[in-house]
C-alpha positions, 0 to 999 in steps of 0.5 A: 862432363862430371866424372866421379872416381870411386875406390878405397884410397888416394894420393898421398897413398902409394899404390899402382891403383892409387897412382893411376887414378891420380894421373887419369883425374888430373888429365881429365881436369886438364882436359876440361871435365869436373873430376870427383874422386871419392875415397875413404879417409884413414880416420873417421872425419870427412874431408873435402879437398882439391888437388890439382883441380881434382875435387878429392872427397875422403870419407870418414872410415869405421874400420878396415877388414881384409885390406878393405875400409868400412865406411858408411859415409862414403855412400852417403857421399856418393848419394849426394853426387850426380856425375854423369859418369861413375868410374869404379876401380876394382878390386874393391867389393863394397866400392862396386857394390855400392856404386852399382846400388847408388848409380841412378842415371849415371854411366858406369864403368868399371876398370877391373885391375886385378881379381881378388886373389887372398881374401877368400872369406870375403870372396865367397860373399862377394862372388855372387853380387860381383857377377851381377854387377859386371853383367850389368854395368855399362863397360869393363876396362881391362888392362891387357887382353891376357887379363881377359883371357885368363880371369874367371870373372871377365870371361864370361863378360868379355863382351862388355871388355875393352883393353886400354892399357896403362900408359906412362909419360915417356917424356920422364923416362929417357935411355942414357949411355950405360958405363961398363962397370963390370957388375950387371946393375939390376933394378927392382921398383915397386911395393914390397909385397908378398906377390912381387917374388923378390925372395926369389930374385935374392936367390937367384943373385946367390948365383950371379956373383958379378951383379949387384941389385937396388930395391926401391920401394917400401912395404910389409915385406922389406923387413923378412927380404932385408933378413933374407939378403943378410942370411944369403950373404948379400948385404954388400950387393943388395941395397933397399933405397925406400921410397924415393919421390917421383922426380927421382925415379928416372934417375934410378932407371938411368942408373941400371943395366936391367930391370926385373919384376919377379911377381909370383902371382896374379895380383901383379896384373900389369906392371906400370913399372915395366913400361917405365924402365922400357921408356928408360931403355932398359931390357926387362926380366918378368915372369908368366903369371897369366896377366899383363906382364908378359904381354908388356915385355915381349920374350926375346925382343923386349926382354925375357919372360921366365916361369914364377918361383924358378930360381934357376930360370930367373938367374939363367936369364939375367946371366943371358943379359949379360951381353951388352949388345943384346941389352941395347937391342932389347932397351932400343926395341922397348922404348919403341914398343912404350912409344907405340903402345903405352903413352899417356895420351893413348890411355887417356884417348882409349878412357875417353872412347870408353866413356863415351860408349859408355854414356850411349849404352846408359841413355839407351838403358834409360830409354828402355826402362821408360 
């Protein structure tokens, strides 16, 4: 089967959706599929390359507006492809509309990774088109049942939605014995974007004098949050590690006691880093923002869930996890939950099942059109 993934960016651009597409595409190649990834290049020239068996087309872009590339080359390249299945990754307004318009006989699947949260101007123009696209595609993948329940876009088309959680390769992440150091070692991993809520975590850290925080990742909020850490006199207890190679990431998890994802907006739609931390045997503290974060982390079982933007609640949860026996119990439960529900193999099986349903739906659609 020829599968084409359509999105804005691809590896080596770092991000949750970009990484998911890479993992999915490479696994599909290994399973014997022909896989094309069509994204936009940072420059104006279109480039073709093969990365680990995946045909990657990076269409030249004219400009970028509201975090979205504007490209005439991407629809041109899509028109010249004839995939059996077109897999569009959302949110990407131009990609969703272009993919739907140029789908021809292809089955169309959309993975709705997240609602559009900030670009309100685009949203006014885009909303009627997106509703029509979602009503007419063959299948929609949501990464958690919680997101279907809370998304104004997915609720009306819930009958088309299938939950396929993201997955991780649990072999890469292994729990390790923890050495008592007297300090509670907190870890955050992710892009440093506004919705990650690290300002709240830094303020909570002020109330935890025997805790230290390591922040792995980079992004536009690094400088403001470094400034905040200095102003709170946390210089000696907060370490900004920046981006680290994927191969080194498991080691950072193994050296931590607790993982924290204090998101404050629906833009944090799932939280793959929570799976990595749980696979590493760490209890997790996260927030209830109406997305997959509070579905992945079972409150009181694999970690603790607190309200967003609540410094007192976050510091109290972290204080509770000073109990090493509680951390160990939650860490074991988290590892078991990932092994049962969130493996890479389980994700691939789920996506393949959705593809087969979408292909049948598309075949019936073509038959009815005759």
